[in-house]
VODREN-62596 format. One record per residue (C-alpha): residue number from 0; residue in one letter; x, y, z. Coordinates in nm, 4 decimals. Layout:
VODREN-62596
+-----+---+----------+----------+----------+
!   k ! r !        X !        Y !        Z !
+-----+---+----------+----------+----------+
! NUM ! A !        X !        Y !        Z !
...
+-----+---+----------+----------+----------+
//
This chain:
VODREN-62596
+-----+---+----------+----------+----------+
!   k ! r !        X !        Y !        Z !
+-----+---+----------+----------+----------+
!   0 ! M !   7.5952 !  15.4478 !  18.6973 !
!   1 ! S !   7.5151 !  15.8184 !  18.7264 !
!   2 ! T !   7.1772 !  15.9733 !  18.6468 !
!   3 ! V !   7.3303 !  16.1467 !  18.3431 !
!   4 ! E !   7.4588 !  15.8166 !  18.2062 !
!   5 ! R !   7.1209 !  15.6514 !  18.2613 !
!   6 ! T !   6.9502 !  15.9377 !  18.0798 !
!   7 ! K !   7.1887 !  15.9075 !  17.7871 !
!   8 ! I !   7.1447 !  15.5321 !  17.7500 !
!   9 ! N !   6.7668 !  15.5698 !  17.7738 !
!  10 ! Q !   6.7781 !  15.8325 !  17.4999 !
!  11 ! L !   6.9890 !  15.6014 !  17.2861 !
!  12 ! L !   6.7674 !  15.2965 !  17.3275 !
!  13 ! T !   6.4559 !  15.5041 !  17.2640 !
!  14 ! S !   6.5976 !  15.6548 !  16.9448 !
!  15 ! Q !   6.7181 !  15.3290 !  16.7902 !
!  16 ! P !   6.4733 !  15.0738 !  16.6466 !
!  17 ! R !   6.4598 !  14.7335 !  16.8101 !
!  18 ! G !   6.6641 !  14.4750 !  16.6257 !
!  19 ! A !   6.9205 !  14.7227 !  16.4958 !
!  20 ! V !   7.2953 !  14.7009 !  16.5450 !
!  21 ! M !   7.4794 !  15.0052 !  16.6812 !
!  22 ! L !   7.8294 !  15.0776 !  16.5547 !
!  23 ! S !   8.0896 !  15.1915 !  16.8057 !
!  24 ! S !   8.2210 !  15.4567 !  16.5674 !
!  25 ! W !   7.8727 !  15.5978 !  16.5198 !
!  26 ! L !   7.8074 !  15.5960 !  16.8942 !
!  27 ! S !   8.1294 !  15.7910 !  16.9513 !
!  28 ! A !   8.0205 !  16.0485 !  16.6942 !
!  29 ! Q !   7.6895 !  16.0826 !  16.8831 !
!  30 ! G !   7.8718 !  16.1656 !  17.2056 !
!  31 ! Y !   7.8956 !  15.8168 !  17.3549 !
!  32 ! S !   8.2661 !  15.7807 !  17.4296 !
!  33 ! S !   8.4491 !  15.4477 !  17.4291 !
!  34 ! D !   8.4618 !  15.4572 !  17.8102 !
!  35 ! L !   8.0898 !  15.5237 !  17.8294 !
!  36 ! Q !   8.0183 !  15.2375 !  17.5906 !
!  37 ! K !   8.2261 !  15.0076 !  17.8108 !
!  38 ! R !   8.0264 !  15.1115 !  18.1167 !
!  39 ! Y !   7.7003 !  15.0455 !  17.9337 !
!  40 ! R !   7.8210 !  14.6962 !  17.8440 !
!  41 ! K !   7.9381 !  14.6314 !  18.1985 !
!  42 ! S !   7.6037 !  14.7518 !  18.3354 !
!  43 ! G !   7.4141 !  14.5154 !  18.1066 !
!  44 ! W !   7.2574 !  14.7733 !  17.8773 !
!  45 ! L !   7.4565 !  14.6896 !  17.5644 !
!  46 ! E !   7.6129 !  14.3690 !  17.4365 !
!  47 ! S !   7.9053 !  14.3347 !  17.1984 !
!  48 ! I !   7.8634 !  14.1158 !  16.8894 !
!  49 ! G !   8.2176 !  14.1746 !  16.7679 !
!  50 ! K !   8.4737 !  14.4503 !  16.7616 !
!  51 ! G !   8.3021 !  14.7731 !  16.6655 !
!  52 ! A !   7.9396 !  14.6596 !  16.6933 !
!  53 ! M !   7.6851 !  14.6337 !  16.9734 !
!  54 ! I !   7.3197 !  14.5520 !  17.0254 !
!  55 ! R !   7.0668 !  14.6114 !  17.2987 !
!  56 ! A !   7.1425 !  14.3438 !  17.5615 !
!  57 ! G !   6.9324 !  14.0338 !  17.5067 !
!  58 ! A !   6.7887 !  14.1551 !  17.1763 !
!  59 ! Q !   6.7267 !  13.9219 !  16.8842 !
!  60 ! V !   6.9053 !  14.0799 !  16.5886 !
!  61 ! G !   6.9071 !  13.9479 !  16.2332 !
!  62 ! Y !   7.1362 !  14.0371 !  15.9453 !
!  63 ! E !   6.8856 !  14.3061 !  15.8442 !
!  64 ! G !   6.9681 !  14.4925 !  16.1662 !
!  65 ! A !   7.3348 !  14.4779 !  16.0733 !
!  66 ! L !   7.2678 !  14.6086 !  15.7215 !
!  67 ! Y !   7.0567 !  14.8878 !  15.8688 !
!  68 ! A !   7.3550 !  14.9989 !  16.0757 !
!  69 ! L !   7.6025 !  14.9727 !  15.7890 !
!  70 ! Q !   7.3737 !  15.1700 !  15.5601 !
!  71 ! T !   7.2548 !  15.4407 !  15.7986 !
!  72 ! Q !   7.5438 !  15.4735 !  16.0433 !
!  73 ! S !   7.8502 !  15.4200 !  15.8230 !
!  74 ! G !   7.7054 !  15.5109 !  15.4839 !
!  75 ! M !   7.7992 !  15.1867 !  15.3130 !
!  76 ! S !   7.6222 !  15.0860 !  14.9923 !
!  77 ! I !   7.6033 !  14.7167 !  15.0894 !
!  78 ! H !   7.2557 !  14.5802 !  15.0194 !
!  79 ! P !   7.0596 !  14.2656 !  14.9321 !
!  80 ! G !   7.0754 !  14.2318 !  14.5563 !
!  81 ! G !   7.0123 !  14.0005 !  14.2650 !
!  82 ! R !   6.7714 !  13.7141 !  14.3245 !
!  83 ! S !   6.7535 !  13.7840 !  14.6992 !
!  84 ! A !   6.6341 !  14.1402 !  14.6371 !
!  85 ! L !   6.3708 !  14.0213 !  14.3916 !
!  86 ! A !   6.2462 !  13.7744 !  14.6540 !
!  87 ! M !   6.2230 !  14.0531 !  14.9138 !
!  88 ! L !   6.0234 !  14.2572 !  14.6623 !
!  89 ! G !   5.7844 !  13.9675 !  14.6077 !
!  90 ! K !   5.9118 !  13.8960 !  14.2571 !
!  91 ! A !   6.0826 !  13.5606 !  14.3125 !
!  92 ! H !   5.9521 !  13.3859 !  14.6237 !
!  93 ! Y !   5.9132 !  13.0529 !  14.4465 !
!  94 ! L !   6.2762 !  13.0645 !  14.3339 !
!  95 ! E !   6.3986 !  13.1274 !  14.6883 !
!  96 ! M !   6.2354 !  12.8233 !  14.8451 !
!  97 ! G !   6.4953 !  12.5979 !  15.0009 !
!  98 ! R !   6.7800 !  12.8435 !  14.9491 !
!  99 ! S !   7.0011 !  12.9156 !  15.2484 !
! 100 ! K !   7.2091 !  13.2076 !  15.1196 !
! 101 ! V !   7.1436 !  13.5778 !  15.0856 !
! 102 ! T !   7.3097 !  13.7630 !  14.7987 !
! 103 ! L !   7.4706 !  14.0926 !  14.8980 !
! 104 ! F !   7.6259 !  14.3543 !  14.6734 !
! 105 ! S !   7.8530 !  14.6373 !  14.7783 !
! 106 ! G !   8.0704 !  14.8973 !  14.6128 !
! 107 ! H !   8.4157 !  14.8319 !  14.4762 !
! 108 ! N !   8.6603 !  14.7685 !  14.7649 !
! 109 ! E !   8.3728 !  14.7896 !  15.0168 !
! 110 ! K !   8.3954 !  14.4690 !  15.2187 !
! 111 ! P !   8.1584 !  14.3781 !  15.5010 !
! 112 ! P !   8.3344 !  14.4380 !  15.8349 !
! 113 ! V !   8.4858 !  14.1483 !  16.0248 !
! 114 ! W !   8.2172 !  14.1517 !  16.2950 !
! 115 ! F !   7.9514 !  14.1061 !  16.0266 !
! 116 ! Q !   8.1388 !  13.8198 !  15.8635 !
! 117 ! N !   8.2101 !  13.6391 !  16.1903 !
! 118 ! H !   7.8717 !  13.6698 !  16.3609 !
! 119 ! D !   7.6213 !  13.3859 !  16.3284 !
! 120 ! W !   7.3187 !  13.5441 !  16.1603 !
! 121 ! G !   7.1470 !  13.2122 !  16.0981 !
! 122 ! T !   7.2092 !  13.2334 !  15.7250 !
! 123 ! A !   7.5010 !  13.2343 !  15.4831 !
! 124 ! F !   7.5910 !  13.5075 !  15.2378 !
! 125 ! D !   7.7314 !  13.5452 !  14.8922 !
! 126 ! C !   7.8971 !  13.8871 !  14.8922 !
! 127 ! Y !   7.9999 !  14.0596 !  14.5709 !
! 128 ! Q !   8.1898 !  14.3840 !  14.5315 !
! 129 ! S !   8.1273 !  14.5557 !  14.2016 !
! 130 ! A !   8.1310 !  14.8905 !  14.0240 !
! 131 ! F !   7.9271 !  14.8071 !  13.7146 !
! 132 ! L !   7.6498 !  15.0355 !  13.8447 !
! 133 ! P !   7.6729 !  15.3530 !  14.0559 !
! 134 ! P !   7.6561 !  15.2433 !  14.4220 !
! 135 ! Y !   7.3235 !  15.4018 !  14.5217 !
! 136 ! L !   7.1347 !  15.4064 !  14.1918 !
! 137 ! G !   6.8245 !  15.1892 !  14.1627 !
! 138 ! L !   6.7858 !  15.1021 !  14.5309 !
! 139 ! T !   6.4557 !  15.0993 !  14.7160 !
! 140 ! D !   6.3444 !  15.0802 !  15.0803 !
! 141 ! V !   6.1911 !  14.7613 !  15.2194 !
! 142 ! D !   6.0246 !  14.7232 !  15.5601 !
! 143 ! V !   6.1907 !  14.4543 !  15.7712 !
! 144 ! G !   6.0118 !  14.5022 !  16.1000 !
! 145 ! A !   6.0853 !  14.8103 !  16.3079 !
! 146 ! F !   6.2946 !  14.9736 !  16.0358 !
! 147 ! K !   6.3686 !  14.9791 !  15.6649 !
! 148 ! I !   6.6769 !  14.8770 !  15.4705 !
! 149 ! K !   6.7799 !  14.9542 !  15.1165 !
! 150 ! V !   6.7698 !  14.6700 !  14.8651 !
! 151 ! S !   6.8052 !  14.6623 !  14.4896 !
! 152 ! G !   6.4929 !  14.7651 !  14.3042 !
! 153 ! S !   6.3667 !  14.5288 !  14.0342 !
! 154 ! V !   6.5728 !  14.6766 !  13.7496 !
! 155 ! R !   6.8979 !  14.6820 !  13.9406 !
! 156 ! A !   6.8319 !  14.3356 !  14.0859 !
! 157 ! I !   6.7882 !  14.1647 !  13.7488 !
! 158 ! M !   7.0990 !  14.3458 !  13.6231 !
! 159 ! E !   7.2903 !  14.2086 !  13.9225 !
! 160 ! C !   7.1686 !  13.8599 !  13.8304 !
! 161 ! L !   7.2975 !  13.9096 !  13.4762 !
! 162 ! Y !   7.6267 !  14.0430 !  13.6115 !
! 163 ! L !   7.6764 !  13.7072 !  13.7878 !
! 164 ! A !   7.5659 !  13.5003 !  13.4856 !
! 165 ! P !   7.6496 !  13.2486 !  13.3668 !
! 166 ! E !   7.9198 !  13.1411 !  13.6150 !
! 167 ! K !   7.7383 !  13.2217 !  13.9404 !
! 168 ! Q !   7.3803 !  13.2617 !  13.8236 !
! 169 ! E !   7.2020 !  13.0312 !  13.5833 !
! 170 ! L !   7.0917 !  13.1996 !  13.2618 !
! 171 ! A !   6.7687 !  12.9991 !  13.2565 !
! 172 ! E !   6.6793 !  13.1381 !  13.5968 !
! 173 ! C !   6.7630 !  13.4909 !  13.4796 !
! 174 ! Y !   6.5067 !  13.4485 !  13.2049 !
! 175 ! E !   6.2461 !  13.3198 !  13.4508 !
! 176 ! L !   6.3056 !  13.6258 !  13.6661 !
! 177 ! M !   6.2866 !  13.8607 !  13.3676 !
! 178 ! E !   5.9565 !  13.7042 !  13.2594 !
! 179 ! G !   5.8007 !  13.8177 !  13.5857 !
! 180 ! L !   5.9074 !  14.1811 !  13.5487 !
! 181 ! T !   5.6069 !  14.2911 !  13.3470 !
! 182 ! N !   5.5569 !  14.6301 !  13.5094 !
! 183 ! L !   5.9013 !  14.7914 !  13.5092 !
! 184 ! R !   5.9011 !  15.1673 !  13.4665 !
! 185 ! P !   6.0710 !  15.2561 !  13.1363 !
! 186 ! D !   6.2363 !  15.5650 !  13.2874 !
! 187 ! H !   6.3979 !  15.3489 !  13.5576 !
! 188 ! V !   6.5152 !  15.0983 !  13.2982 !
! 189 ! Q !   6.6519 !  15.3775 !  13.0777 !
! 190 ! K !   6.8429 !  15.5383 !  13.3631 !
! 191 ! L !   7.0112 !  15.2166 !  13.4741 !
! 192 ! L !   7.0921 !  15.1020 !  13.1211 !
! 193 ! E !   7.2644 !  15.4334 !  13.0536 !
! 194 ! A !   7.4527 !  15.4210 !  13.3854 !
! 195 ! C !   7.5590 !  15.0549 !  13.3580 !
! 196 ! N !   7.9192 !  15.0030 !  13.2445 !
! 197 ! S !   7.8914 !  14.6288 !  13.1779 !
! 198 ! I !   7.8399 !  14.5603 !  12.8074 !
! 199 ! K !   7.7446 !  14.1997 !  12.8849 !
! 200 ! V !   7.4735 !  14.3039 !  13.1291 !
! 201 ! K !   7.3173 !  14.5593 !  12.8956 !
! 202 ! R !   7.3099 !  14.3265 !  12.5969 !
! 203 ! L !   7.1698 !  14.0334 !  12.7948 !
! 204 ! F !   6.9136 !  14.2573 !  12.9622 !
! 205 ! M !   6.7690 !  14.3664 !  12.6299 !
! 206 ! V !   6.7815 !  14.0169 !  12.4770 !
! 207 ! L !   6.5823 !  13.8766 !  12.7688 !
! 208 ! A !   6.3412 !  14.1697 !  12.7863 !
! 209 ! E !   6.2606 !  14.1413 !  12.4173 !
! 210 ! K !   6.2314 !  13.7632 !  12.4316 !
! 211 ! A !   5.9897 !  13.7994 !  12.7246 !
! 212 ! G !   5.7793 !  14.0349 !  12.5120 !
! 213 ! H !   5.7443 !  14.3076 !  12.7748 !
! 214 ! S !   5.5483 !  14.6102 !  12.6594 !
! 215 ! W !   5.7794 !  14.8576 !  12.8373 !
! 216 ! V !   6.0625 !  14.7657 !  12.5989 !
! 217 ! E !   5.9185 !  14.9834 !  12.3215 !
! 218 ! Y !   5.9692 !  15.2932 !  12.5377 !
! 219 ! I !   6.3443 !  15.2388 !  12.5798 !
! 220 ! D !   6.5618 !  15.4679 !  12.3688 !
! 221 ! L !   6.8375 !  15.2273 !  12.2654 !
! 222 ! K !   7.0283 !  15.5059 !  12.0884 !
! 223 ! K !   7.1152 !  15.6522 !  12.4286 !
! 224 ! V !   7.2599 !  15.3231 !  12.5554 !
! 225 ! D !   7.6238 !  15.2309 !  12.4880 !
! 226 ! F !   7.6184 !  14.8639 !  12.3913 !
! 227 ! G !   7.9875 !  14.8621 !  12.2988 !
! 228 ! K !   8.1403 !  14.7143 !  11.9874 !
! 229 ! G !   8.2370 !  14.3648 !  11.8803 !
! 230 ! K !   8.0810 !  14.0273 !  11.9375 !
! 231 ! R !   8.0311 !  13.8681 !  12.2767 !
! 232 ! S !   7.9764 !  13.5000 !  12.3548 !
! 233 ! I !   7.8133 !  13.3995 !  12.6822 !
! 234 ! V !   7.7859 !  13.0280 !  12.6079 !
! 235 ! K !   7.9484 !  12.7804 !  12.3700 !
! 236 ! D !   7.7508 !  12.6452 !  12.0750 !
! 237 ! G !   7.4664 !  12.8907 !  12.1262 !
! 238 ! V !   7.2705 !  13.1105 !  11.8867 !
! 239 ! Y !   7.3936 !  13.4502 !  11.7764 !
! 240 ! V !   7.1650 !  13.7514 !  11.8264 !
! 241 ! S !   7.2897 !  13.9972 !  11.5663 !
! 242 ! K !   7.0939 !  14.2953 !  11.7033 !
! 243 ! Y !   7.2960 !  14.2839 !  12.0253 !
! 244 ! Q !   7.6024 !  14.0985 !  11.8905 !
! 245 ! I !   7.5886 !  13.8289 !  12.1551 !
! 246 ! T !   7.5714 !  13.4489 !  12.1568 !
! 247 ! V !   7.3082 !  13.3097 !  12.3925 !
! 248 ! P !   7.1778 !  12.9594 !  12.4807 !
! 249 ! K !   7.0219 !  12.7618 !  12.1972 !
! 250 ! E !   6.6905 !  12.7353 !  12.3786 !
! 251 ! W !   6.6553 !  13.1130 !  12.3418 !
! 252 ! G !   6.6726 !  13.0801 !  11.9644 !
! 253 ! A !   6.3072 !  13.0094 !  11.8955 !
! 254 ! H !   6.2669 !  13.3595 !  11.7538 !
! 255 ! D !   6.4392 !  13.5117 !  11.4525 !
! 256 ! K !   6.8000 !  13.5433 !  11.5624 !
! 257 ! A !   6.8227 !  13.8974 !  11.4280 !
! 258 ! D !   6.5075 !  14.0173 !  11.6014 !
! 259 ! L !   6.5087 !  13.8114 !  11.9203 !
+-----+---+----------+----------+----------+
//
């Protein structure tokens, strides 16, 4: 290997945080040709973890390092969301105990690449593609070692939980999670409610927030939120909340149905 090639690989390894994946397409855009990448692999500097992705040889890389690459090098919106995001934010640790899957959300028609799906990250994933919220709205940065990745902030995360409910996320657990969100910023809530295009999510969000008795609810301007028209039923044989025109579990009916 020439001195120039050694200098380039040293510059690359110095610039990239330990534990991060490097995408072949991104490396090419940075001036590291396919042939040069092959020589780096052959020389033992880089190691392939699947077509289109490499790591520093011998490095221990978790799924966070893969998400870092997908977010920063290819501009994907894929991120930990729902209950997993709330756990990473310290809002749901007790609910994550014993769970072996990480919930990921990405934009509509934005699938994780094959190398990500096929690599053994030591955990399983539930991946959901959706467009009920703008792809980058309501995300926040979380430290995961030598770098940060974007995850859903608290407001977006609970909305993602409600998006999955009741088929893939228990409503009772959604309420437990909402109960813990005592300090949400009303402006953040307002922005995401107005941007959300899921009538179910918006109605359930407000039903749970009001049932939980959060003080920030009084600062939400409901007139600016499109709650749609017509009745919705989330469960059979539930109680009807007339304010939001939605039928919810009976155990949520301890309050006046019209003012729940």
